[in-house]
C-alpha positions in Angstrom: 98.1 75.2 158.2 99.3 77.1 155.1 97.2 74.9 152.8 94.1 75.4 154.9 94.7 79.2 154.8 95.0 79.1 151.0 91.9 77.0 150.6 90.1 79.5 152.8 91.2 82.5 150.7 90.3 80.8 147.4 86.8 79.6 148.6 85.1 83.0 148.1 86.6 83.4 144.6 85.6 79.9 143.6 82.0 80.5 144.8 81.9 83.8 142.9 83.2 82.2 139.7 80.7 79.3 140.0 77.9 81.8 140.5 78.9 83.8 137.5 79.0 80.7 135.4 75.6 79.7 136.7 74.1 83.0 135.7 75.8 82.8 132.3 74.4 79.3 131.7 70.9 80.4 132.8 71.0 83.4 130.5 72.1 81.3 127.6 69.4 78.6 128.1 66.8 81.4 128.4 68.0 82.9 125.1 67.9 79.5 123.5 64.2 79.2 124.5 63.5 82.6 123.2 65.2 81.8 120.0 62.2 79.6 118.9 59.7 82.3 119.7 61.3 85.7 119.0 62.5 86.8 115.6 65.1 89.3 116.9 66.8 86.7 119.1 66.9 84.1 116.3 68.3 86.7 113.9 71.0 87.6 116.5 72.0 84.0 116.8 72.1 83.6 113.0 74.3 86.7 112.6 76.6 85.6 115.5 77.0 82.1 114.0 77.7 83.4 110.5 80.2 86.0 111.9 82.0 83.2 113.7 82.1 80.9 110.7 83.3 83.6 108.3 85.9 85.0 110.8 84.3 88.5 110.5 86.9 90.2 112.8 89.7 88.9 110.6 87.9 90.0 107.4 87.3 93.5 108.9 91.1 93.7 109.8 92.0 92.7 106.2 89.6 95.2 104.8 90.9 98.0 107.1 94.5 97.2 105.9 93.3 97.5 102.3 91.6 100.8 103.1 94.9 102.0 104.6 96.8 101.0 101.5 94.3 103.0 99.4 94.3 106.1 101.6 98.1 106.4 101.7 98.4 107.1 97.9 95.1 109.1 98.1 96.6 111.3 100.7 99.7 111.7 98.6 97.7 112.7 95.6 95.7 115.2 97.7 98.9 116.7 99.1 100.4 117.1 95.7 97.1 118.7 94.5 97.2 121.1 97.4 100.8 121.8 96.4 99.5 123.0 93.0 96.9 125.0 94.9 99.7 126.6 96.9 101.6 127.4 93.7 98.5 129.1 92.4 98.4 131.4 95.4 95.9 129.5 97.6 96.4 128.2 101.1 95.9 124.4 101.6 95.1 124.9 105.3 92.1 127.1 104.4 90.8 124.4 102.1 91.3 121.7 104.7 89.4 123.7 107.3 86.3 123.4 105.1 86.4 119.7 105.8 87.1 119.9 109.5 90.9 119.3 109.3 92.7 122.0 111.3 95.3 122.6 113.9 98.6 120.7 113.8 97.4 118.2 111.2 96.4 120.9 108.8 99.7 122.7 109.4 101.7 119.5 108.7 99.8 118.9 105.4 100.3 122.6 104.5 104.0 122.2 104.9 104.1 118.9 103.1 102.4 120.5 100.1 105.6 122.4 99.2 106.8 120.2 96.4 109.1 121.6 93.7 107.9 121.5 90.2 110.5 119.1 88.7 109.5 116.2 91.0 105.9 117.0 91.6 104.5 115.4 88.4 106.4 112.2 89.0 105.2 112.0 92.6 101.6 112.6 91.4 101.9 109.9 88.7 103.2 107.4 91.3 100.4 108.3 93.7 97.7 107.8 91.1 99.2 104.4 90.1 99.3 103.3 93.8 95.8 104.7 94.3 94.3 102.6 91.5 96.2 99.5 92.6 94.9 99.9 96.2 91.4 100.5 95.0 91.5 97.4 92.8 92.7 95.3 95.8 90.0 96.8 98.1 87.2 96.2 95.6 88.4 92.5 95.2 88.4 92.1 98.9 84.9 93.5 99.2 83.7 91.1 96.5 85.3 88.1 98.4 83.7 89.2 101.7 80.2 89.4 100.1 80.7 86.0 98.5 81.6 84.4 101.8 78.7 86.1 103.6 76.2 84.8 101.0 78.0 81.3 100.9 78.8 81.7 97.3 82.0 80.6 95.5 84.8 83.2 95.1 85.4 83.6 91.3 87.8 85.8 89.4 86.5 89.3 88.7 87.3 90.5 85.1 86.3 94.1 85.7 88.6 95.1 88.5 89.5 98.4 86.8 85.9 99.6 86.6 85.3 98.4 90.1 88.3 100.4 91.4 87.0 103.6 89.7 83.5 103.1 91.1 84.9 102.4 94.6 87.0 105.6 94.5 84.0 107.6 93.3 81.9 106.3 96.1 84.6 107.0 98.7 85.2 110.5 97.5 81.4 111.2 97.5 81.2 109.9 101.1 84.1 112.0 102.3 82.7 115.1 100.6 79.3 114.5 102.3 81.1 114.1 105.6 83.0 117.4 105.1 79.7 119.2 104.2 78.1 117.8 107.4 81.0 118.9 109.5 81.0 122.4 108.1 77.2 122.6 108.6 77.5 121.4 112.2 80.1 124.1 113.0 78.7 127.0 111.1 74.9 126.5 111.2 74.4 124.8 114.6 73.4 121.4 115.8 69.9 121.2 114.1 71.2 122.0 110.6 74.2 119.8 111.3 71.9 116.9 112.3 69.9 117.4 109.1 73.2 117.4 107.1 74.2 114.1 108.8 70.8 112.6 107.9 71.4 113.7 104.3 74.8 112.1 104.4 73.4 108.9 105.8 70.8 108.8 103.0 73.5 109.3 100.3 75.8 106.6 101.8 72.8 104.2 102.1 72.0 104.7 98.4 75.7 104.2 97.4 76.0 101.0 99.4 72.7 99.7 98.1 74.0 100.1 94.5 77.4 98.5 95.6 75.6 95.6 97.2 73.6 95.0 94.1 76.8 94.9 92.0 78.6 92.7 94.5 77.9 89.0 94.9 74.5 88.0 96.4 72.1 85.2 96.3 69.9 84.7 93.2 66.4 85.9 94.1 67.5 88.5 96.5 66.0 91.8 95.3 67.0 95.3 96.4 64.7 95.1 99.4 66.8 92.2 100.7 69.9 94.4 100.4 68.4 97.4 102.0 68.9 96.5 105.7 72.7 96.3 105.2 72.7 99.5 103.3 70.8 101.3 106.0 73.3 99.9 108.6 76.3 101.2 106.6 74.6 104.7 106.0 73.6 105.2 109.6 76.9 103.8 111.0 79.0 106.0 108.7 77.1 109.1 109.7 77.6 108.2 113.4 81.3 107.6 112.8 81.6 110.9 111.0 80.0 112.7 113.9 82.3 111.0 116.3 85.3 111.9 114.1 84.3 115.6 113.9 83.5 116.0 117.6 86.0 113.6 119.3 88.4 111.9 116.9 89.4 115.1 115.0 90.6 116.9 118.2 92.3 113.7 119.4 94.0 113.2 116.1 95.3 116.8 116.3 96.5 116.1 119.9 98.1 112.8 118.9 100.0 114.3 116.0 101.6 116.9 118.2 102.3 114.5 121.1 103.2 111.1 119.5 103.9 112.1 115.9 103.0 109.9 112.9 102.8 106.7 115.0 99.9 108.1 117.1 98.2 109.4 114.0 98.5 106.0 112.3 97.1 104.2 115.4 94.0 106.4 115.5 93.4 106.2 111.7 93.8 102.4 111.7 91.3 102.2 114.6 88.8 104.3 112.6 89.4 102.2 109.4 88.8 99.0 111.5 85.5 100.3 112.6 84.6 101.0 109.0 85.7 97.5 108.1 83.5 95.9 110.8 80.6 98.0 109.4 81.1 96.8 105.8 81.5 93.2 106.9 78.4 93.3 109.1 76.2 94.6 106.2 76.3 91.5 104.0 76.1 89.2 107.0 72.9 91.0 108.1 71.4 90.8 104.6 72.2 87.1 104.1 70.9 86.1 107.6 67.7 88.0 107.1 67.2 86.5 103.6 67.8 82.9 104.8 65.6 83.4 107.8 62.7 84.6 105.5 63.3 81.7 103.2 63.2 79.2 106.1 60.0 80.8 107.5 58.4 80.7 104.0 59.2 77.0 103.6 57.9 76.3 107.1 54.7 78.1 106.3 54.2 76.3 103.0 54.9 72.8 104.4 51.6 72.4 106.4 49.5 73.7 103.5 51.2 71.2 101.2 50.6 68.4 103.7 46.9 69.2 103.9 46.5 68.8 100.2 47.8 65.2 100.2 45.0 62.6 100.1 45.9 59.4 102.0 46.1 56.2 99.9 44.0 53.4 101.2 
């Protein structure tokens, strides 16, 4: 009797699960049929397959961790620099407000900027060394990610120092553009702020296009083949900056007062992981598009080549 009752209660769930699996299989088979006819569907399958083979989520997590190791000494250098500003009579919190950092977080940084002169120079020197080391590691990780995305061998990079400086320069320019966009959105309204966000997207797109050209890519891939990934990074970064200014910034302020440094670290790591996913997706998109165009060009040339062959007989 008990067994019959259990089977009766499980029957509706089993039917629902079977129905969901049937719908899923039907949708997958429909997508497989559309894959041969529609360019967008085929591209989506190519990107998904490449992401699975390269473990894109793991690469994004590794990149986010490298970003975190770079931002820690960068924050230390900025705090020490704000300490010099405080010694000169300025207020670090006023400077932070120009970039959308305010509330408890700005107050905390303002209090942390009170270094004494004897140890400030040593802390600044250690911060700069850590910053350069983190930037070198992050640049090497980006190079490895691009090599994997384009199915190229990972070779030793002799110019890590120059790559670190270029990476830091691009990062500072991106954050400055984000700060300008935040200030424009607050002081000049939504329309001017939207224009500033578009300007920031264009700047980040140009920076990532240059970075993609310097990073590993297939021979024969011109700048137009690298443009889609650059546009993805530029638009994605602008969208993340808008989310940060309107939602993540207030949440970060709330988390810092409620959960302390652990809550702040959790929110910052989530933001860095989103950036990592964006930077991993860009070369995957470029390589998938490039190989799809190559395959299409070969398929187009094949019938023409066959028509020129004269049968022997």
